[in-house]
C-alpha positions, 0 to 999 in steps of 0.5 A: 731689913734694908732696901737697896740704895738707888743707883747713883748719879751716871752725870751731873750739870753739863755732861746731864743735857740731853739725857734721860732723868730716869734712866741716868738716877738723876729722878732718884732725887728729884723734888718740885717745887709746889711753884713749879707745879701746874696744873692745866685743863682744856677740852680734852683733859687735865695736865699736871706739868712738874720742873722737877730738879735732881740736887746730885745732877744739877739739871732740870726738866719736867714730868707731865701726866694727863688725863688725856688721850690726845698724846700730849709731851712734857714740854721745856725752853732754858736757859735763855740770856741777853745778847744784845737787844733780844735772848739766847735760847739754849736748848728745847726741851721734849718728852716723847710723847705718851700715848698709851690708846686710851686705854690708862687713867693716866699719862706720862712724859718727860722731858729731856734734862738740862743744866741750864737752872740758873737761865730764863726757863718755860715748861708747860705741854706741848700737843703729839706734834711738838707745839707748845699749848700751855706754858709757865715762864720762870723769869730768875731761874731755878734757885728755888728747885730745891723745895 
């Protein structure tokens, strides 16, 4: 007997921007490159932050798992491109607050997806009010997100 196949993704490229990777089916084929799997520690806990990529959807998002009870959230800014002397950001994404009442040893949060995976990306986690706490910067875009 074979396992049932995962449902096909419901979006691709720009059609995925702002959508939930779980609900859209894009998480089914998602991978995390070792270069984009980062662990941060602070006085409240440990945060594992992964920049995820779906080949079928051609989109990226951030998944964060944590041992902290401080209701952290996954955080991502994408699509920076040069304009004049500065940079313009295409999208900022905050995951849902991951507060579980500290009843679970692991809490999770993920952002909505972005198709702006070829430009500069910031990713990390944010406090419950959305203030970025730690972030990793990718200057070259997500060309190596496929692992």
